[in-house]
N, C-alpha and C positions, 0 to 999 in steps of 0.2 A: 424351546418348544417341547423338549423331552419331559419337562415337568408337568405339562398339560396332559393328564391321563385320559380325559374324556374329550371326544371330538367336539362336543357342544361348547367346551370351554376355550375353543381355539381363538375366537374373536376376543374373549375376555383377556386372554394372555397377550394378544396383539395390542389391545388398549392399554394394558399394564406397561408394556414396553414404551408406548408412545407417551403415556402420562409421566413416566420417569424422565423422559427427555424434556417435557414441559417443566417439571419441577427443577431440574438442573438449570434450565434456561432462565427461570425466574431468579435463581440465586446469582447467576453471573451471565448476563446477556452477551457480553462481548466474548467471554471465554468459550461459550458453548454454541456460538453461532454456526461454526463448522458442523457440529453434531446435528443442529436443527436442519441444516441443509441436506442431511442424509435421510431425514425422516420420510419424505415422500417416496423415495425408492424402496426403503425397507417396508413401508406400509403396503406398497403395491405387491411386493413379493409375498408377504404374509397373507394378504387378502387373496391373492391368486391361489396359494396353497390351501387356504381355508375353504374357498369356494369349491375347489376340486374335491376335497374330502367330504364336504357337506353334500355336494351334488351327487357324489357316489352312493348316497343312501337311497337314491331313487327319485324319480320325478314326482311320485305321489307325496313324498315327504316334503319336497320343496313347495308343492302347490298348496299345502294346507296353510290357511291364513293364520291359524293359531299355533303353527309349529314353532317350538321354542328356538330351534336353530334359525328359522327365518326371522323371528323377532330379534334374536341376538344380532343377526347380520344387519338388520335395518337400524337397530340401535347403534351398532358399531359404526355403520356408515355415517350416521349423524354425528357421532363423537369424532370420527375421523375428519369430517368437514369442519367441525368446530376447532379441532387441533390445527388443521392447516390454516384456518383463519387466524388463530393465535400466533402461529409462526409468521404469517404474513404481517401481522401487526407489529411483532417484535422486530422483524427485519425493517419495517417501515420506520420504527422509532430510531433505529440505528442509522439508516441511510438518509432520512429526511433532514433538510437543512433548517437550522434554528434561526428565526428572525431576530436580529440584534436590536432593531428599533421598533417601537410600538407604532402600529398603523395610525393611531390618532395623534401622534406627536405633531406639534406645530411646525409647519414647513419653513416659515421665515420669522425670525424674531431677533430683536436687538438685545444686547447685554453689554455691560461695562462701558457705558458711554461717558466720556470725559470731555468737557469743554473748558477752554481757558482763553483769556485775552490779557494782553500785557502792554504796558507803555513805559518807555524809558526816556528820560530827559537829561541832557548834559549841557550845561551852559556856563559861560564865563561872565560874571557880572560886570567886569571891566569892558566887555565887548571888544577888546583889542584883538583877540584871536578870531573873532567872527567877522572876517572880511566878507566881501560879496561872494567869494568862492565857497567859504566854509559855513555860511550863515544857516544853511539848511540841514546840516548834519547833526543838529543837537536834539532831534526828536525821532524816536523809533517806535512804531506800532507793530504789534504781532498778534497772531491768533493761532489757535491750535484746537482742532476738534478730532477726537479719536473715538472710533466705534468698534465694538466687538459684535459680530452678528453671526447667526447660524442660518445656513441655507440648506434645507434637506438634511439636517443634523451634521452638516459639515462646517467647521469653524473658519470664518474669514475675519480679516481686520481691515478697517478703512480709516483713513486719516486725511484731514484737510489742514494744511499748515501754510503759514505765509507771514511776511513782514514787508514793510515798505522800503527795505534796503537801507544800509548805512551810507553807501555811496550813491546818492541820488542827484548827481550833477545835472543829469538830463531829465530829471523828474520821472525816473523809471517807475513803472507800476509795481504793485505788490508781487513779490516773487512767490508764486503759488507752488507748493509741493504737495500734490495730492496723491494718495495711495489707495489701492484696493488689492489686498494680498491674501492668498490662501495660506492658512497655518497648517502645514502638513504634519509637523511634529505633534501639535495638539490633537490632530485627527487620529494619528496612529495611537497616541496614548489613550484616547477615548475608545478606540476599537479594541485595544489590548485589555482594557478594563472590562468591557462588555464580554469579550471572549472568555475571560477568566470566570465571569459570573454565569454565563449561559452555555458554554460548551464544555462537555465532560472530557477531562484529560484521557479517560479510558478509550473514548472513541478516537481521539487524535493518536493515542498510542498504537491502536490497531493500524492506522494509516502509516505511521512512522515505521513500525515493524514490517509492514508490507513493502515500503520503499527500500528498507535495508535488505529484505529478503529478495526483492527484485534485482537489486545490484548483485547480491551474492549469487543468485541463479545465473546471471549473465557471466560472472567470473568463473563459476563452477563449470558452465557449459564450455567455455574456452579451455579451461584446465582439462576437462575430460577429452577434448579433441587432441590436445597435445599428448596426454597419456596414451590415448589410443594409437597415436602415431608411433610412439616408442614401442608399444606392445606389438603392433603389426610388423615393425621393422625387425624386432627380435624373432617373432614367429617365422618370418620369411627366411631369415638367414640361418636360424638354428633349430627350426622345426620343434619348437617347444612353446609352452604357454606361461604367461605371467598372470597369476590369479591374485588379485588384491583383496585385502580384508574389507568387509563392509564399512562404509562411512569414512573412508580415508580422504575422499574428495569433499567432505563437508568442511568448508572453510571456517565456520563459526564454532564447530564442535571440537576440533582438534587443536591441541597445543603441540609445539615442535617436539618436545621430549616424548609425549605420548604417541605422536605420529611415528617417530623413529622406532619406538618399541613395537608398534604394530607391524611395521614393514620389515624390521631386521631382528629376527629372533636369534637367540644364542646358537640354536641348531643351524640356522642359515649361515651365520658367520663362520662356524666351524667347517661347514661344507664348502664355503667359498675359499677358506684358507687351504684346505686339502686340495681342492680343484686347482687353485692358483699355483700350488707347488708342483702338481703334475704337469700343468701346461708349461711352467718355467723349465722343468726338467726336459720335456720333449724339445723345446726350443733350444735349450743348451746343448743337448746331444746331437740334434740335427742329423739323425740317421734314418735310414729307410726303415719303415715300420711295417709290421705284419698287419693283416686285417684286424686281428684282435686288439693289438696295441693302438691301431688307428681309431677304433671305436671308443677305446678308453680316452684317447686324446679329445675326440669330438664331444664326448659326454662331459669331460672336465671343462672344456672350453665353453660349452653351453652353460654350465653352472657359473663360470666366471662372468660371462656376458649377461647372464640373468641378474647377477648381483649388481653389476655396473648399470644395467637398465633400471633396476630398482633405485639406485642412487640418483639417476637422472629424474626418475619419477618423484622421488623425495624432494629434490631440489626444485622441481616445477611446482609441487604442492606448496612448499615453503615460500616460493616467490609469489605465487598467486595469493597466498594467505596474507603476505605483507602488503601486496597491492590493495587487497580488500580492506585491510585494517587501516591503511594510510589514505584511503579514499577520502577526500575532503568532506563529501556529503555524509558518508558513513560516520566519520569521526565527529562531525557536528551533531548528527542525530543521536549518536550514542552518548555524547557528552552530557546530555540533559536527562538521560534515563537513570533510574525509573522516574515516571512522571508524578512526583509529588507536587503539591501546589507551588513550592518554590522553584523547582526545576521547570515546570510548565510555564511559569511566568518568565523565566530567563529564556526559554525556548522561543516564545513568541515576541520577545523584545527585538529580535532581528526581523526587519521588514520582510525579507524573503520567506521566512518561516510563517510569519503572521499571514502573509498573502496566501500561502498554501492552505493554512487552517481555515481561512475565510472562504476560499474557493470550494473546499470540500465539505464544510460543515455549517456555513452561515448563509443566510438569505439577505442579500443587499440589493438595493435599487441599482439601476444601470449607472447613474452618475455617482452614486455612493461607491460602487465597485471601481469605477474608472479613477476616482480621485484617490484611491489607495496608491495608485501608481503615478499620480501627478505630484511629483515631489517638490515642484516649485511653480507658482503662478503669481507673479508680481506685476501689477498694472499700475502705471503712474510713475512718479519720481522716486526711484529707489537706487541706493548705492549698489555697485556691482563688485563682486569678489570672485576670483577664479584662478588663483595661482600666481607664481612668481612672474611668468611671462605672459599671462593672460590679463584679465581685468583685475585692477587693484585700485580701490578708492576712487571710482569714477561714478558720477551721478548721471543716470539716464532717465529720460522721460518717455516711457513706452511700455512694452510688454516683454517680460522675460519668463519663459516657461520651460519645464523639463519633465519628460516622461521616463520613468525607470521601472524595469522589471528585474527578475533574478539574473538575467544574463547580459542585458544591454540597456543603454539609455540614449535618449536623443533630446537635445535642447534647441530652442530657437529664441532669438532676441531681435527686437527691432525698436527703434525709438529716435527721438530728437534731442539735440542739445538745447539748452536754454540760452537764447541770444541775449538775455538781459544780464547774464552772469559772465564775467570775464576773469580768467584765471589770474592774470597779472595784476590788474588794478584792484581786484577784490581781495586777494590774499597774498600777493607777492610771488616771487619766483619759487619759493619753497612750499607752495600750496600742495596739500595732499588731495585736493579735489580739482580735477580738470574737466571742463565742460564746454570746450570751444568747438567741438565738431558739430555740424548741423544735422547729420544723419548717421545712424548706426544700424547695420543689419548683420546678424551672425547666426551660425549653426554649429552645433557640437554633437559629436557621436562618441559614446563612451561605454564603459563596462557597467554591469548591473550590481544589484545588492550582494549577490553571492560570489562575486569575483574576488579572489584573493589579491589580485593585482588590479588596482584602480587605474584605468587608462582613459584618455580622451583625446580626440582630434578636433580642433575648433578652427573655424575660419570666420574672421570678423572684418567687415567692410566699413570704412569710415569715409564720410563725405564732408569736406570742409568748404562751406559756402556761407558767408556771413548772413545773407538775407534768408537762407533756407529755401529760396525759390528762384530757379534760374530760367523759368519759362518766359519771363517778361523783362529779362535784363541780359546784357552782354556779360558772359562769364569773365572776360578779361578785365572788366572794370570793377567787379565786385571785390570789395575789400572790407575788412573788419572795421567797425566803428572805433575800435581802440588802437589796434596795431595793424599796419599795412601787411596783408597776407593774401597772396593770390589764391584763388580757389584751386583745390586739389582733391585727389582721392587716394586713400591709403588702404591697404589690406594686410592682415597679419594672420599667418597660418602657424598654429601652435600645437605641439604634441606634448602631452603630460602623462607621466606614469609614476605611481607611488605604490609602495608595498610596505606592510608592517612585517618586518623580517622575524622578529621575536616579540614577545609581549613587551610593550613599552618602547619599541624601536621602530622608526619609520625612515624610509629612504624615498626621496622624490627626485625625478629627473624631468627637466623641461627643455625642449628644443623649439626654436621659433624662427620664422623667416618673414620678412616684411616686403611688401611691394608698394609702389606708389607712382603717381604721375600728376603733373599739373594739368589743369583744364584750359590752359591757354598755350601760346606758342613761345614761351620763354626759352631763350637760348640755353639756359642752364639745364633744361630738360634733356639735352642730347650731348652733354659734355662727357669727357672721358671718365670722369669720376662716377657719373651716373650710370654709364654703360657698363663699367667694370665693377659694379657694386655687388656682384654675385660670387665673390671669391670665398675661400675657406675662412671660417671665423677665426682660426688660429694663425692666419697669415699676418705678415707685418706691413701689408700695404695700407691698412687702416680704412678700407672701403667696404668691408663686408656688410651685408644686410642680414646677417644671422645673429642669433643670440642663444645662449645656453645657460642653464642653471642646474646645480646639484645641491640638494639640501638633505642633511641627515640629523636626526635627533633620536636619542635613546639613553637608556640607563645602563651604564657599564661600571662594575665594581661599586654599586650603590651611589653612583654619581651621575648627574644629568649632563650629557654631552650634546653639543650642537655644532654642526659644521656646515658652511655654505660656500659655494663658488658660483660667481656670475660673470658672464662676459658678453658684451654687446658690441657689434661692429659699428663703425662710424656711419655706415649707410642704413643701419637698422632704425626704424621709426615705429614706435608702438603707442598710439594715442590712448590705448586702454590701460596703460600702466605708467604712472608718472615716476615710479621708483626705478625704472630701467633707464639709465642715462646712456646716451650714444657714446661710443668709443671708450667705454669704461670696463675695467677688470676689477673684480672685488673678491676677496677671500676673507672669510670670517670664522672664528672659533670661540666657543664659550664652554665653561664648566661650572657646575653648581653642586656643592656637596655640603651635607650637614654632619656635624660631629658632636661629640660629648652629649650623647643622648638627645640629639636633635636640638640642642640649645645653641650651638655654634654653627652659624651659616656663613659659607665662603662662596663668593661668586667672582669669576674672572671672565672677561670678554675682550677679544682683540679683533681688529679688522684692518685690512690694508686694501686701499683702492687707488687705482691709477686711471686717469682719464685724459685722452688727447682730443683735440678739437679740430684738427685738419688732417688730411690724408698723409702729409709729409711729417706729421708729428712735430711741428715747429713750436707748438705751445702745449706743454704737458703738465698736468697737475697731479701730485701724489699726496696721499694722506694716510698716516699710520696712527691708529688709536689704540689705547689700552684703558680698560676699566676694571678696577678691583674694589670689591665691596665685602666687608666682614662685619657680622653682627653677632652679639652675644646676649641671650635672654637670661638675666639673673633670676627674676621671678616675674609674676604677673604684671607688676607695675614698674619694674626697673629693667631697662634695656639700654645697651650702648651700641653704637655703630660707627664704622669708619669707611669713608668713600674716597677713592682716588681716581681721577680721570686725567688722561694725557693724550694730546694730539700733536703729531709732527707734520708740518706742511713743507712741501717743496714744489716750487714753480720753475719750470725750465722754459725760458723764452729764447728759442734759438734764433729768432729774427734779430734780436738785439744782443744775442750772445750773453744773456744775463740769467743767472740762477738765483732765485730768491728763496730763502729758507725762513721758517717761522714755526711757531708752536703755541700751544695753550696747555695750561695745567690747572687742575682744580682739586683741592683737598678739603674735606669736610668731616667734622666729628659731631655726632648727634648723641643725645642722651635723653631718655625719658625716665623720670624718677618721681617718687612720691615721698612727701614729708608729713609727719603727724605733729601738729601743734595744738595743744589743749583740746584733744579729741576731734580736731578738725584735720581733714586730709587735704593737703595741697598737692595737686597734680601738676608737674612741671615738665616743660620741654626746653632743651637748650641745644643750640647748634653754633659752631664756630667754623668759618670757611675762609679759604684764601683762593683766589683765582687770578691767573695772569694770562694776558692775550698779547701775542705778537703775530698777527694774521697777515699774510701777504695779500696785497691788492693787485688789481690788473694793471695799474700804472707803475708797477715795480716798487711801490712804497709798502708800508706796513701800518695796520691799525694796532696801536699799542695802548694797553690799559691794564691796570692792576687794582684789585679790590680786597679789602678785608670786610667780612660780613659776619655780623652777630645777630642772632634771633633768639628771643626768650619769651616764653609765655608761662603764665601760672594761673590756675583756676582753683576755686574753693567753693564748696556747696554751703550756703547759709540757709538753714532750714530746707526749703524746697527750691531755692533760687541759686543762681550761679553768678559769681563775681570773677571777672577775668581781666588780667593785665597782659598786654602784648607790647613788646619793645623790639624795634629793628634798627640796626645801625650798619651803615655801609660807608666805608672809607675808600674813596675812589680817586684815581689820578685824573679822571675825566670830569670836566665842568660844563661841557656843552650839550651832550646827549641827555635828554630829560630823564630817561629811564636807567641811566648808569652814572649818575653823579653821586657825590657824597650826601647821604641823608641820615637824619635821625628822626624816627617816628615812635611815638608811644601813645597807646590808647588804653583807656579803662572803660569796661563795659559791664553792665549789670542786667541780667536776664531774669524776668519774673512773669508770673501768670496773673491774668485778670479774669474773674468770673469763671475760672476753670475752662475757658474756651480760647482765650487769646494769649499768645506768647509775645511779650514785649522785650526789646533789647535797647537799652539807652546807653549811649557812650559819648565820651569826649576825648579829644586828643590834641597832641602838639606835633607839628610837621615842619621839619627844617630841611630844605633842599638847597645845597650849596650852589651858588651861581644863579639860582632862580628866586625862591621866596621862602619866608617863614610864615607859618599859618597856625591858627587855632581852629579847631573844628568840632562840630557836634553831629551825632548820628542817632537816628531813631528808626527802629524796625518794629513792625507789627505783623504778626502772622497767626493763623489759627483757623479753626473750623467753626462756621456759624450755620445755623439752620440744618445741622446734621450732615449735609452733603455739599456745602459751599466752603471752599478754602480761599483765604485771602492772604496776600503778602504785600507789604508796603514798606518802602525804605526811602529815607531822605537823608542826604548828607550835605552839610554846608561848611565850607572852609573859608575863613576870613583872614586875609593877609595882614600881619602885624608889622612886617617889613617887606616892602616891595623892591626886589632887585631887578626883575624883569616883569613887565606888565602882563605878559601872556599867562593865562591860567592862574592869575593871582587870587581871585575870589571865585570859587567854584560852587556850583549847585548841581547835585545829582539826585534824581528821583527815579524810582522804579516801582511799578505797581502791577500786580497780577491777580486775577480772579479765576478760580477753577471750580467747575461744577461737575460733580460725579453722580451719575444716575445708575 
C-alpha cells in the first residue's frame, strides 16, 4: 500500500492485488487454491482501511454522487463481487464430482450373445454291447446359451447350459446349469478407464498429499508431546531450558544426518565433553565442596543432562520419522508419486485406491457405487473355490456373494445340491466334483482390500438329505437313490490367513474343525469314537476332527519353491473339499529353475502321504512320489524333454499281519524338431515312454502291468493345406482292459478349405487292439463360419472290423455335431 501515493488510488491498488491472485489461480488452480482462500480476508482488511481514509475526507465528499472516490468505491465493490464469484467457481470446479457415465446411456442392453446346440452319437453296429442296460447311453444332447449384459453400466454374465446326461438309467431329465453372475473384474477395469479419462491426476494428488499430511500431523503431534515431556523433566530437575531449532519435528523435511547437525553443533559437543569431565572429577574425588565448587558441579551436570536429553529427543524424532516412512498407507501413496499418467494408472489399479478416488471425485448412482464393493455375486450353478480347507471344486446351485471394502469383507452363500448328479456313479471315486449334499448355508468374515495380511473366518453348514425335503417324510427312512446314506448334518469352521512376505512370496495357513450328527437315532452317533473326536490333531488316537494346512510359494535364488503340509483327523469331515482325505498326512515340496539363458528348464516335485482308515490304525496306506522334468530349447522349432515319475506304495494290514509293497515308474523322452525337404518344412513330434505298475489292492494282491509306448506325428503344409500322419504304438502285458492293451494305430489326415469358409479334415486309419479287434476306419470333419456369425462343427467316424476277436465294439459309429450362433 506504500506505493499508492494518492488516497483515491487505494481501491485500484486493492483490485490490483486481487487480480494478481486471479491470474495466478488461472495458471494453476490446484497450486493456488490456498492463496485464493485468503482473498476474502485480505479484501475485507483493505476495504476497511480504504473506507476509513476516504470517509475521513468528510461527509460532504462522500455524499457527492459524482465524487471520484465514491465512483471508484462502487466500481471496486462490483469487481470485488465478481472476483469472489470467480473464486467460488474455481473452488466449485475443484470440489464438484465428475459424472463418469452419461445420463442418456442405455440402462439395460445385451451384448456378446452366444448360442450353441450339440448332439453326439456312439453306437456299435454289432449291437452286442447294447444290451437292455446300455441301450440308451449312445445319444447325448446338449445346449449352451451365454449372454453378456449391462445393467446400469454394470457388466453381468448369464448362461443356460445343460444336457440329457450320459448315465440316464432312470431317464433323468436335462441337467440344467444356469448362471447369472456379476463380473466385478470387468466393472473395475471399466471404472479405472473412465477415471483415467475424466478425473484429473492433479485433483487426486491434492487429496493424496492431504492424506499423507494428515498422518504426518498425527505423528508429529505425538512426537511433540514426547519431546515436551523430556523438556519438562529436564527443566524441573535442572532449572534450565532446552530450545530446539525450528523445524526439527517436521518428519518429512528432515533427514537423519541433517537432523543430527541441527541438534548437535561442534560447540555443544565441546561443552558437553568439558562438563562431563568436571562431573566425573567431582564424583571421583567425592569430597566436601564449597558453595563455589558446588555451583560449578551443578552447572556442569546441567550441561551433561541437557546433552543427554537432546540425545533422547533425537532418538524420538528418528523413531517417529521411521514410523511415518514405514507406515503402509504412506508408503503406498508415495510409491506412485509424482502422478504422471503411468503412476496414476498404477495407483488406481488397487481397488481400495480406486474406491477412494471415486468417492471423492466421481458421481455414481447408488447401485453403481454399491457394486464397486460387491466383489462377488454368483447366482445359479457355479463352482466354488475358497482355499485348501474350505471350498474346493464343489458345484453349488444357489447364491454366493461377497462385500469388500478397504478394511473388511463379509460373504454369504446358500444353495442346493443337484439330486440328479451322484458323485460315485457319475465320475467314480476320484471325482473332483462332489454334489451330494442337499443344502448348503455359509458365512465368511474377512479382511479388506488394503489389508497386508488376508484373513477370513468361515462357517459352512451342510445338510444331507436325498429328497431335499423332510417335511413329508420320516428322516430315518430317507436314503440316497444310489448309495444307502442316512440323513445327517455337517458343519465346518475354517480360519484362513495368507501374507505376501516379499515380492513373489506367499505363505498361507489354514485351520479347520468339523462338526456333525445324524438325523436319526443310530447307535453309532453316541459311540466312544464319536464322543472323543475332539482331540488334538497331532495326537495318535486317530479320532481328531481337526485339519490344518500350511502352504508356501516364492522365488529364492532365482528358483521357484513350493512347500505344503496337510493333516486331517479321522473324525474330520469336510463336504466342501474333496481333496482333504480323512486320516491323512501329506507333505510336498517342489522346485523350478531355469538355466543357460532361460533355455534349460528343470522341475522337481516330491510328495509323501500317509492315510489310516480306522482309529486303531489297523489299515494304513503310504505313498511316496517323485517327479523330475528337464527340458532344453535348442531353437524355435527344436526342443527336447525328459520326464521321470516314480511312486512307492506300502499297505500295512495289521488285522491279517500283512504288509504289501508296490510301486510304479514312468520314463518318457519327448522331442519336437523340424526338417526341411525340398523347401518343405516338416514339423515332427516324437515320444518314447516306459511305464511299470505294481499297485497293491485291498485284497492283498497287486495289479501288475508294463507298457512300452511310442507316439509319432509329422505334418507338412502343402500350399495352404495341412497333411498329417499320426502313429501310436503301445506294447502292454495286459490283454483284458480295453484302454491298456497292446495297440497299433496309424492315421493319415488332410485338412483343406472350401469356399474360404469351411475347413474340412478327411482321414483314414488302421487300428489293431490285441485281444479285441483289428479295424479300418474313416473320419470326416467339417467346421467353419457361415452367414458371418454362425459356426458349425460336424464329425463322423466309422470303424469297420476286418478281424473280430471279441464282438463288443467291433464296428463303431461316432458322430458329433455342434452349431454356434454369435450375436
